[in-house]
N, CA, C, O and the ligand as a Tripos MOL2 file, in Angstrom:
@<TRIPOS>MOLECULE
protein
  257   255    65     0     0
PROTEIN
NO_CHARGES

@<TRIPOS>ATOM
      1 N          94.8610  100.0350   71.9940 N.3       1 MET1
      2 CA         95.8560   99.8590   73.0550 C.3       1 MET1
      3 C          97.1190  100.6540   72.7300 C.2       1 MET1
      4 O          98.1390  100.0720   72.3600 O.2       1 MET1
      5 N          97.0600  101.9480   72.8610 N.am      2 GLU2
      6 CA         98.2420  102.7570   72.5790 C.3       2 GLU2
      7 C          99.1430  102.8200   73.7980 C.2       2 GLU2
      8 O         100.3310  102.5070   73.7270 O.2       2 GLU2
      9 N          98.5760  103.2170   74.8910 N.am      3 GLU3
     10 CA         99.3510  103.3400   76.1150 C.3       3 GLU3
     11 C          99.5080  101.9760   76.7600 C.2       3 GLU3
     12 O          98.6260  101.1220   76.6650 O.2       3 GLU3
     13 N         100.6080  101.7880   77.3970 N.am      4 LYS4
     14 CA        100.8590  100.5060   78.0500 C.3       4 LYS4
     15 C          99.8960  100.2980   79.2060 C.2       4 LYS4
     16 O          98.9460   99.5210   79.1090 O.2       4 LYS4
     17 N         100.1430  100.9730   80.2560 N.am      5 SER5
     18 CA         99.2660  100.8010   81.4180 C.3       5 SER5
     19 C          99.3380  102.0450   82.2790 C.2       5 SER5
     20 O          99.7880  102.0150   83.4240 O.2       5 SER5
     21 N          98.8860  103.1260   81.7010 N.am      6 LYS6
     22 CA         98.9430  104.3740   82.4470 C.3       6 LYS6
     23 C          97.8260  104.3880   83.4660 C.2       6 LYS6
     24 O          96.6590  104.1700   83.1390 O.2       6 LYS6
     25 N          98.1890  104.6400   84.6700 N.am      7 LEU7
     26 CA         97.1980  104.6250   85.7360 C.3       7 LEU7
     27 C          96.8420  106.0460   86.1290 C.2       7 LEU7
     28 O          97.6780  106.9490   86.1440 O.2       7 LEU7
     29 N          95.5970  106.2010   86.4390 N.am      8 ILE8
     30 CA         95.1230  107.5170   86.8470 C.3       8 ILE8
     31 C          94.5390  107.4080   88.2470 C.2       8 ILE8
     32 O          93.7660  106.5010   88.5560 O.2       8 ILE8
     33 N          94.9300  108.3500   89.0730 N.am      9 CYS9
     34 CA         94.4270  108.3470   90.4440 C.3       9 CYS9
     35 C          92.9190  108.6020   90.4490 C.2       9 CYS9
     36 O          92.4400  109.5540   89.8330 O.2       9 CYS9
     37 N          92.1940  107.7590   91.1360 N.am     10 ASP10
     38 CA         90.7390  107.9020   91.1930 C.3      10 ASP10
     39 C          90.3210  109.2200   91.8390 C.2      10 ASP10
     40 O          89.3430  109.8430   91.4240 O.2      10 ASP10
     41 N          91.0560  109.6290   92.8370 N.am     11 ARG11
     42 CA         90.6830  110.8360   93.5820 C.3      11 ARG11
     43 C          91.0190  112.0980   92.8040 C.2      11 ARG11
     44 O          90.1860  112.9940   92.6690 O.2      11 ARG11
     45 N          92.2470  112.1650   92.2930 N.am     12 CYS12
     46 CA         92.7360  113.4170   91.7280 C.3      12 CYS12
     47 C          92.6120  113.4820   90.2100 C.2      12 CYS12
     48 O          92.7120  114.5600   89.6240 O.2      12 CYS12
     49 N          92.3970  112.3460   89.5790 N.am     13 LYS13
     50 CA         92.3110  112.2940   88.1140 C.3      13 LYS13
     51 C          93.5800  112.8020   87.4590 C.2      13 LYS13
     52 O          93.5370  113.5060   86.4500 O.2      13 LYS13
     53 N          94.7010  112.4410   88.0410 N.am     14 VAL14
     54 CA         95.9690  112.7860   87.4240 C.3      14 VAL14
     55 C          96.7480  111.5050   87.1660 C.2      14 VAL14
     56 O          96.5220  110.4770   87.8040 O.2      14 VAL14
     57 N          97.6630  111.5930   86.2200 N.am     15 ASP15
     58 CA         98.4890  110.4320   85.9070 C.3      15 ASP15
     59 C          99.3580  110.0670   87.0920 C.2      15 ASP15
     60 O          99.9660  110.9240   87.7320 O.2      15 ASP15
     61 N          99.4010  108.7880   87.3650 N.am     16 MET16
     62 CA        100.3030  108.3330   88.4210 C.3      16 MET16
     63 C         101.6900  108.1790   87.8300 C.2      16 MET16
     64 O         101.8420  107.7300   86.6940 O.2      16 MET16
     65 N         102.6870  108.5460   88.5870 N.am     17 THR17
     66 CA        104.0590  108.4280   88.1080 C.3      17 THR17
     67 C         104.7680  107.3410   88.8940 C.2      17 THR17
     68 O         104.4900  107.1080   90.0710 O.2      17 THR17
     69 N         105.6890  106.6850   88.2120 N.am     18 GLU18
     70 CA        106.3790  105.5910   88.8740 C.3      18 GLU18
     71 C         107.4170  106.1340   89.8310 C.2      18 GLU18
     72 O         108.2250  106.9900   89.4690 O.2      18 GLU18
     73 N         107.3940  105.6420   91.0320 N.am     19 SER19
     74 CA        108.4160  106.0640   91.9810 C.3      19 SER19
     75 C         108.7170  104.9320   92.9370 C.2      19 SER19
     76 O         107.9030  104.0370   93.1650 O.2      19 SER19
     77 N         109.9070  105.0020   93.4830 N.am     20 GLU20
     78 CA        110.3520  103.9350   94.3640 C.3      20 GLU20
     79 C         109.7440  104.1250   95.7450 C.2      20 GLU20
     80 O         109.8430  105.1890   96.3560 O.2      20 GLU20
     81 N         109.1210  103.0690   96.2070 N.am     21 VAL21
     82 CA        108.4540  103.1300   97.5010 C.3      21 VAL21
     83 C         109.0230  102.0440   98.3920 C.2      21 VAL21
     84 O         109.3410  100.9480   97.9320 O.2      21 VAL21
     85 N         109.1460  102.3570   99.6630 N.am     22 GLU22
     86 CA        109.6580  101.3640  100.5900 C.3      22 GLU22
     87 C         108.4950  100.6770  101.2890 C.2      22 GLU22
     88 O         107.6110  101.3270  101.8460 O.2      22 GLU22
     89 N         108.5130   99.3900  101.2480 N.am     23 PHE23
     90 CA        107.4800   98.5990  101.9060 C.3      23 PHE23
     91 C         108.0540   97.9450  103.1470 C.2      23 PHE23
     92 O         109.2520   97.6790  103.2440 O.2      23 PHE23
     93 N         107.1830   97.7020  104.0680 N.am     24 SER24
     94 CA        107.5990   96.9450  105.2380 C.3      24 SER24
     95 C         106.7790   95.6760  105.3080 C.2      24 SER24
     96 O         105.5600   95.6890  105.1340 O.2      24 SER24
     97 N         107.4550   94.6040  105.5620 N.am     25 TYR25
     98 CA        106.7610   93.3300  105.6510 C.3      25 TYR25
     99 C         107.5480   92.4160  106.5610 C.2      25 TYR25
    100 O         108.7430   92.1980  106.3580 O.2      25 TYR25
    101 N         106.8850   91.8890  107.5520 N.am     26 LEU26
    102 CA        107.5460   91.0140  108.5260 C.3      26 LEU26
    103 C         108.8220   91.6390  109.0780 C.2      26 LEU26
    104 O         109.8750   91.0030  109.1240 O.2      26 LEU26
    105 N         108.7080   92.8800  109.4890 N.am     27 ASN27
    106 CA        109.8390   93.6070  110.0710 C.3      27 ASN27
    107 C         110.9960   93.8050  109.0930 C.2      27 ASN27
    108 O         112.1010   94.1660  109.4960 O.2      27 ASN27
    109 N         110.7410   93.5740  107.8390 N.am     28 ARG28
    110 CA        111.7670   93.8250  106.8330 C.3      28 ARG28
    111 C         111.2450   94.9030  105.9150 C.2      28 ARG28
    112 O         110.0350   95.0870  105.7830 O.2      28 ARG28
    113 N         112.1350   95.6000  105.2940 N.am     29 SER29
    114 CA        111.6820   96.5780  104.3150 C.3      29 SER29
    115 C         112.3790   96.3190  103.0020 C.2      29 SER29
    116 O         113.5370   95.9040  102.9620 O.2      29 SER29
    117 N         111.6670   96.5650  101.9480 N.am     30 PHE30
    118 CA        112.2650   96.4430  100.6320 C.3      30 PHE30
    119 C         111.6790   97.5210   99.7440 C.2      30 PHE30
    120 O         110.6280   98.0930  100.0360 O.2      30 PHE30
    121 N         112.3750   97.7850   98.6630 N.am     31 ARG31
    122 CA        111.9500   98.8580   97.7730 C.3      31 ARG31
    123 C         111.4450   98.2910   96.4640 C.2      31 ARG31
    124 O         111.9290   97.2730   95.9680 O.2      31 ARG31
    125 N         110.4810   98.9660   95.9330 N.am     32 HIS32
    126 CA        109.9660   98.5610   94.6340 C.3      32 HIS32
    127 C         109.3650   99.7670   93.9530 C.2      32 HIS32
    128 O         108.8240  100.6690   94.5920 O.2      32 HIS32
    129 N         109.4750   99.7570   92.6290 N.am     33 LYS33
    130 CA        108.8880  100.8670   91.8760 C.3      33 LYS33
    131 C         107.4180  100.5860   91.6370 C.2      33 LYS33
    132 O         107.0480   99.5540   91.0760 O.2      33 LYS33
    133 N         106.6060  101.4990   92.0610 N.am     34 VAL34
    134 CA        105.1730  101.3620   91.8540 C.3      34 VAL34
    135 C         104.6120  102.7020   91.4000 C.2      34 VAL34
    136 O         105.1960  103.7510   91.6720 O.2      34 VAL34
    137 N         103.4860  102.6650   90.7120 N.am     35 PRO35
    138 CA        102.8520  103.9220   90.3170 C.3      35 PRO35
    139 C         102.3440  104.6630   91.5440 C.2      35 PRO35
    140 O         101.7180  104.0830   92.4300 O.2      35 PRO35
    141 N         102.6270  105.9420   91.5710 N.am     36 ARG36
    142 CA        102.2480  106.7410   92.7320 C.3      36 ARG36
    143 C         101.6330  108.0440   92.2520 C.2      36 ARG36
    144 O         102.0810  108.6290   91.2670 O.2      36 ARG36
    145 N         100.6050  108.4900   92.9560 N.am     37 CYS37
    146 CA         99.9600  109.7510   92.6000 C.3      37 CYS37
    147 C         100.8060  110.9030   93.1290 C.2      37 CYS37
    148 O         101.1050  110.9660   94.3210 O.2      37 CYS37
    149 N         101.1920  111.8180   92.2320 N.am     38 PRO38
    150 CA        102.0250  112.9460   92.6650 C.3      38 PRO38
    151 C         101.2610  113.9230   93.5460 C.2      38 PRO38
    152 O         101.8700  114.7280   94.2510 O.2      38 PRO38
    153 N          99.9540  113.8620   93.5140 N.am     39 LYS39
    154 CA         99.1460  114.8150   94.2900 C.3      39 LYS39
    155 C          98.8840  114.3280   95.7090 C.2      39 LYS39
    156 O          99.2560  114.9810   96.6840 O.2      39 LYS39
    157 N          98.2350  113.1610   95.8090 N.am     40 CYS40
    158 CA         97.8400  112.7010   97.1470 C.3      40 CYS40
    159 C          98.7950  111.6470   97.6990 C.2      40 CYS40
    160 O          98.7060  111.2680   98.8670 O.2      40 CYS40
    161 N          99.7140  111.1760   96.8450 N.am     41 GLY41
    162 CA        100.7120  110.2390   97.3430 C.3      41 GLY41
    163 C         100.2220  108.8120   97.4460 C.2      41 GLY41
    164 O         100.9120  107.9450   97.9820 O.2      41 GLY41
    165 N          99.0310  108.5710   96.9340 N.am     42 GLN42
    166 CA         98.5050  107.2120   96.9870 C.3      42 GLN42
    167 C          99.3020  106.3210   96.0380 C.2      42 GLN42
    168 O          99.5870  106.7140   94.9070 O.2      42 GLN42
    169 N          99.6530  105.1480   96.4850 N.am     43 VAL43
    170 CA        100.3790  104.2320   95.6240 C.3      43 VAL43
    171 C          99.4460  103.1350   95.1490 C.2      43 VAL43
    172 O          98.5250  102.7060   95.8430 O.2      43 VAL43
    173 N          99.7250  102.7150   93.9580 N.am     44 TYR44
    174 CA         98.9430  101.6200   93.3980 C.3      44 TYR44
    175 C          99.8120  100.3740   93.3890 C.2      44 TYR44
    176 O         100.8580  100.3430   92.7400 O.2      44 TYR44
    177 N          99.3860   99.3650   94.0950 N.am     45 ILE45
    178 CA        100.1390   98.1220   94.1330 C.3      45 ILE45
    179 C          99.2960   97.0330   93.4770 C.2      45 ILE45
    180 O          98.2930   96.5810   94.0290 O.2      45 ILE45
    181 N          99.7260   96.6280   92.2930 N.am     46 PRO46
    182 CA         98.9770   95.5680   91.6270 C.3      46 PRO46
    183 C          98.9460   94.3170   92.4860 C.2      46 PRO46
    184 O          99.9290   93.9690   93.1390 O.2      46 PRO46
    185 N          97.8150   93.6550   92.4750 N.am     47 GLU47
    186 CA         97.6830   92.4760   93.3340 C.3      47 GLU47
    187 C          98.7450   91.4340   93.0260 C.2      47 GLU47
    188 O          99.3010   90.7970   93.9200 O.2      47 GLU47
    189 N          99.0090   91.2790   91.7310 N.am     48 LYS48
    190 CA        100.0120   90.2870   91.3400 C.3      48 LYS48
    191 C         101.3640   90.6200   91.9420 C.2      48 LYS48
    192 O         102.0590   89.7590   92.4820 O.2      48 LYS48
    193 N         101.7130   91.8840   91.8340 N.am     49 LEU49
    194 CA        103.0030   92.2970   92.3740 C.3      49 LEU49
    195 C         103.0240   92.1050   93.8830 C.2      49 LEU49
    196 O         103.9910   91.5860   94.4410 O.2      49 LEU49
    197 N         101.9690   92.5200   94.5240 N.am     50 ALA50
    198 CA        101.9120   92.4150   95.9820 C.3      50 ALA50
    199 C         102.0640   90.9680   96.4250 C.2      50 ALA50
    200 O         102.9020   90.6530   97.2710 O.2      50 ALA50
    201 N         101.2620   90.1040   95.8580 N.am     51 SER51
    202 CA        101.3140   88.7100   96.2920 C.3      51 SER51
    203 C         102.6180   88.0640   95.8500 C.2      51 SER51
    204 O         103.2280   87.3030   96.6010 O.2      51 SER51
    205 N         103.0440   88.3690   94.6230 N.am     52 GLY52
    206 CA        104.2950   87.7840   94.1320 C.3      52 GLY52
    207 C         105.4620   88.2190   94.9810 C.2      52 GLY52
    208 O         106.3150   87.4180   95.3640 O.2      52 GLY52
    209 N         105.4810   89.5060   95.2680 N.am     53 ARG53
    210 CA        106.5820   90.0480   96.0470 C.3      53 ARG53
    211 C         106.5690   89.4840   97.4670 C.2      53 ARG53
    212 O         107.6210   89.1750   98.0260 O.2      53 ARG53
    213 N         105.4110   89.3560   98.0300 N.am     54 MET54
    214 CA        105.3040   88.8220   99.3800 C.3      54 MET54
    215 C         105.7910   87.3800   99.4220 C.2      54 MET54
    216 O         106.4700   86.9650  100.3610 O.2      54 MET54
    217 N         105.4350   86.6320   98.3970 N.am     55 ASN55
    218 CA        105.9190   85.2510   98.3370 C.3      55 ASN55
    219 C         107.4390   85.2190   98.2680 C.2      55 ASN55
    220 O         108.0900   84.4080   98.9270 O.2      55 ASN55
    221 N         107.9870   86.1100   97.4620 N.am     56 GLU56
    222 CA        109.4410   86.1780   97.3460 C.3      56 GLU56
    223 C         110.0680   86.4620   98.6950 C.2      56 GLU56
    224 O         111.0420   85.8230   99.0940 O.2      56 GLU56
    225 N         109.5050   87.4110   99.3780 N.am     57 VAL57
    226 CA        110.0590   87.7950  100.6740 C.3      57 VAL57
    227 C         109.9250   86.6310  101.6620 C.2      57 VAL57
    228 O         110.8420   86.3480  102.4330 O.2      57 VAL57
    229 N         108.7950   85.9790  101.6260 N.am     58 GLU58
    230 CA        108.6030   84.8510  102.5190 C.3      58 GLU58
    231 C         109.6420   83.7680  102.2580 C.2      58 GLU58
    232 O         110.2260   83.2080  103.1860 O.2      58 GLU58
    233 N         109.8620   83.4850  100.9760 N.am     59 LYS59
    234 CA        110.8670   82.4830  100.6190 C.3      59 LYS59
    235 C         112.2390   82.8970  101.1500 C.2      59 LYS59
    236 O         112.9710   82.1130  101.7530 O.2      59 LYS59
    237 N         112.5490   84.1730  100.8930 N.am     60 MET60
    238 CA        113.8380   84.6980  101.3120 C.3      60 MET60
    239 C         114.0240   84.5240  102.8110 C.2      60 MET60
    240 O         115.0970   84.1480  103.2830 O.2      60 MET60
    241 N         112.9650   84.8020  103.5430 N.am     61 LEU61
    242 CA        113.0570   84.7020  105.0010 C.3      61 LEU61
    243 C         113.1950   83.2570  105.4470 C.2      61 LEU61
    244 O         113.9010   82.9530  106.4090 O.2      61 LEU61
    245 N         112.5140   82.3740  104.7360 N.am     62 GLU62
    246 CA        112.5870   80.9600  105.1120 C.3      62 GLU62
    247 C         113.9700   80.3970  104.8740 C.2      62 GLU62
    248 O         114.4690   79.5780  105.6460 O.2      62 GLU62
    249 N         114.5860   80.8530  103.7840 N.am     63 GLU63
    250 CA        115.9070   80.3210  103.4380 C.3      63 GLU63
    251 C         116.9780   80.7320  104.4310 C.2      63 GLU63
    252 O         117.9350   79.9950  104.6660 O.2      63 GLU63
    253 N         116.8170   81.8910  105.0030 N.am     64 LYS64
    254 CA        117.8510   82.3860  105.9090 C.3      64 LYS64
    255 C         117.7340   81.8400  107.3170 C.2      64 LYS64
    256 O         118.5450   82.1790  108.1790 O.2      64 LYS64
    257 ZN         95.6760  111.2440   93.9740 Zn       65 ZN65
@<TRIPOS>BOND
     1     1     2 1
     2     2     3 1
     3     3     4 2
     4     3     5 am
     5     5     6 1
     6     6     7 1
     7     7     8 2
     8     7     9 am
     9     9    10 1
    10    10    11 1
    11    11    12 2
    12    11    13 am
    13    13    14 1
    14    14    15 1
    15    15    16 2
    16    15    17 am
    17    17    18 1
    18    18    19 1
    19    19    20 2
    20    19    21 am
    21    21    22 1
    22    22    23 1
    23    23    24 2
    24    23    25 am
    25    25    26 1
    26    26    27 1
    27    27    28 2
    28    27    29 am
    29    29    30 1
    30    30    31 1
    31    31    32 2
    32    31    33 am
    33    33    34 1
    34    34    35 1
    35    35    36 2
    36    35    37 am
    37    37    38 1
    38    38    39 1
    39    39    40 2
    40    39    41 am
    41    41    42 1
    42    42    43 1
    43    43    44 2
    44    43    45 am
    45    45    46 1
    46    46    47 1
    47    47    48 2
    48    47    49 am
    49    49    50 1
    50    50    51 1
    51    51    52 2
    52    51    53 am
    53    53    54 1
    54    54    55 1
    55    55    56 2
    56    55    57 am
    57    57    58 1
    58    58    59 1
    59    59    60 2
    60    59    61 am
    61    61    62 1
    62    62    63 1
    63    63    64 2
    64    63    65 am
    65    65    66 1
    66    66    67 1
    67    67    68 2
    68    67    69 am
    69    69    70 1
    70    70    71 1
    71    71    72 2
    72    71    73 am
    73    73    74 1
    74    74    75 1
    75    75    76 2
    76    75    77 am
    77    77    78 1
    78    78    79 1
    79    79    80 2
    80    79    81 am
    81    81    82 1
    82    82    83 1
    83    83    84 2
    84    83    85 am
    85    85    86 1
    86    86    87 1
    87    87    88 2
    88    87    89 am
    89    89    90 1
    90    90    91 1
    91    91    92 2
    92    91    93 am
    93    93    94 1
    94    94    95 1
    95    95    96 2
    96    95    97 am
    97    97    98 1
    98    98    99 1
    99    99   100 2
   100    99   101 am
   101   101   102 1
   102   102   103 1
   103   103   104 2
   104   103   105 am
   105   105   106 1
   106   106   107 1
   107   107   108 2
   108   107   109 am
   109   109   110 1
   110   110   111 1
   111   111   112 2
   112   111   113 am
   113   113   114 1
   114   114   115 1
   115   115   116 2
   116   115   117 am
   117   117   118 1
   118   118   119 1
   119   119   120 2
   120   119   121 am
   121   121   122 1
   122   122   123 1
   123   123   124 2
   124   123   125 am
   125   125   126 1
   126   126   127 1
   127   127   128 2
   128   127   129 am
   129   129   130 1
   130   130   131 1
   131   131   132 2
   132   131   133 am
   133   133   134 1
   134   134   135 1
   135   135   136 2
   136   135   137 am
   137   137   138 1
   138   138   139 1
   139   139   140 2
   140   139   141 am
   141   141   142 1
   142   142   143 1
   143   143   144 2
   144   143   145 am
   145   145   146 1
   146   146   147 1
   147   147   148 2
   148   147   149 am
   149   149   150 1
   150   150   151 1
   151   151   152 2
   152   151   153 am
   153   153   154 1
   154   154   155 1
   155   155   156 2
   156   155   157 am
   157   157   158 1
   158   158   159 1
   159   159   160 2
   160   159   161 am
   161   161   162 1
   162   162   163 1
   163   163   164 2
   164   163   165 am
   165   165   166 1
   166   166   167 1
   167   167   168 2
   168   167   169 am
   169   169   170 1
   170   170   171 1
   171   171   172 2
   172   171   173 am
   173   173   174 1
   174   174   175 1
   175   175   176 2
   176   175   177 am
   177   177   178 1
   178   178   179 1
   179   179   180 2
   180   179   181 am
   181   181   182 1
   182   182   183 1
   183   183   184 2
   184   183   185 am
   185   185   186 1
   186   186   187 1
   187   187   188 2
   188   187   189 am
   189   189   190 1
   190   190   191 1
   191   191   192 2
   192   191   193 am
   193   193   194 1
   194   194   195 1
   195   195   196 2
   196   195   197 am
   197   197   198 1
   198   198   199 1
   199   199   200 2
   200   199   201 am
   201   201   202 1
   202   202   203 1
   203   203   204 2
   204   203   205 am
   205   205   206 1
   206   206   207 1
   207   207   208 2
   208   207   209 am
   209   209   210 1
   210   210   211 1
   211   211   212 2
   212   211   213 am
   213   213   214 1
   214   214   215 1
   215   215   216 2
   216   215   217 am
   217   217   218 1
   218   218   219 1
   219   219   220 2
   220   219   221 am
   221   221   222 1
   222   222   223 1
   223   223   224 2
   224   223   225 am
   225   225   226 1
   226   226   227 1
   227   227   228 2
   228   227   229 am
   229   229   230 1
   230   230   231 1
   231   231   232 2
   232   231   233 am
   233   233   234 1
   234   234   235 1
   235   235   236 2
   236   235   237 am
   237   237   238 1
   238   238   239 1
   239   239   240 2
   240   239   241 am
   241   241   242 1
   242   242   243 1
   243   243   244 2
   244   243   245 am
   245   245   246 1
   246   246   247 1
   247   247   248 2
   248   247   249 am
   249   249   250 1
   250   250   251 1
   251   251   252 2
   252   251   253 am
   253   253   254 1
   254   254   255 1
   255   255   256 2
@<TRIPOS>SUBSTRUCTURE
     1 MET1         2 RESIDUE 1 A MET
     2 GLU2         6 RESIDUE 1 A GLU
     3 GLU3        10 RESIDUE 1 A GLU
     4 LYS4        14 RESIDUE 1 A LYS
     5 SER5        18 RESIDUE 1 A SER
     6 LYS6        22 RESIDUE 1 A LYS
     7 LEU7        26 RESIDUE 1 A LEU
     8 ILE8        30 RESIDUE 1 A ILE
     9 CYS9        34 RESIDUE 1 A CYS
    10 ASP10       38 RESIDUE 1 A ASP
    11 ARG11       42 RESIDUE 1 A ARG
    12 CYS12       46 RESIDUE 1 A CYS
    13 LYS13       50 RESIDUE 1 A LYS
    14 VAL14       54 RESIDUE 1 A VAL
    15 ASP15       58 RESIDUE 1 A ASP
    16 MET16       62 RESIDUE 1 A MET
    17 THR17       66 RESIDUE 1 A THR
    18 GLU18       70 RESIDUE 1 A GLU
    19 SER19       74 RESIDUE 1 A SER
    20 GLU20       78 RESIDUE 1 A GLU
    21 VAL21       82 RESIDUE 1 A VAL
    22 GLU22       86 RESIDUE 1 A GLU
    23 PHE23       90 RESIDUE 1 A PHE
    24 SER24       94 RESIDUE 1 A SER
    25 TYR25       98 RESIDUE 1 A TYR
    26 LEU26      102 RESIDUE 1 A LEU
    27 ASN27      106 RESIDUE 1 A ASN
    28 ARG28      110 RESIDUE 1 A ARG
    29 SER29      114 RESIDUE 1 A SER
    30 PHE30      118 RESIDUE 1 A PHE
    31 ARG31      122 RESIDUE 1 A ARG
    32 HIS32      126 RESIDUE 1 A HIS
    33 LYS33      130 RESIDUE 1 A LYS
    34 VAL34      134 RESIDUE 1 A VAL
    35 PRO35      138 RESIDUE 1 A PRO
    36 ARG36      142 RESIDUE 1 A ARG
    37 CYS37      146 RESIDUE 1 A CYS
    38 PRO38      150 RESIDUE 1 A PRO
    39 LYS39      154 RESIDUE 1 A LYS
    40 CYS40      158 RESIDUE 1 A CYS
    41 GLY41      162 RESIDUE 1 A GLY
    42 GLN42      166 RESIDUE 1 A GLN
    43 VAL43      170 RESIDUE 1 A VAL
    44 TYR44      174 RESIDUE 1 A TYR
    45 ILE45      178 RESIDUE 1 A ILE
    46 PRO46      182 RESIDUE 1 A PRO
    47 GLU47      186 RESIDUE 1 A GLU
    48 LYS48      190 RESIDUE 1 A LYS
    49 LEU49      194 RESIDUE 1 A LEU
    50 ALA50      198 RESIDUE 1 A ALA
    51 SER51      202 RESIDUE 1 A SER
    52 GLY52      206 RESIDUE 1 A GLY
    53 ARG53      210 RESIDUE 1 A ARG
    54 MET54      214 RESIDUE 1 A MET
    55 ASN55      218 RESIDUE 1 A ASN
    56 GLU56      222 RESIDUE 1 A GLU
    57 VAL57      226 RESIDUE 1 A VAL
    58 GLU58      230 RESIDUE 1 A GLU
    59 LYS59      234 RESIDUE 1 A LYS
    60 MET60      238 RESIDUE 1 A MET
    61 LEU61      242 RESIDUE 1 A LEU
    62 GLU62      246 RESIDUE 1 A GLU
    63 GLU63      250 RESIDUE 1 A GLU
    64 LYS64      254 RESIDUE 1 A LYS
    65 ZN65       257 GROUP 0 **** ****
């Protein structure tokens, strides 16, 4: 286990680089850093992050 969690794009076989991506959810948008393929632009969103983040947003919306 030398590398932490380097992700490689399945299509291009290149290292994904972390970049800030804007998501839209329930007519709201928020930004988060996710690994993104510099070639095809595909982003990798870990399920945990996706569900965790969505829960956060849902909570935020409920509170307001
Ligand atoms: Zn790619």
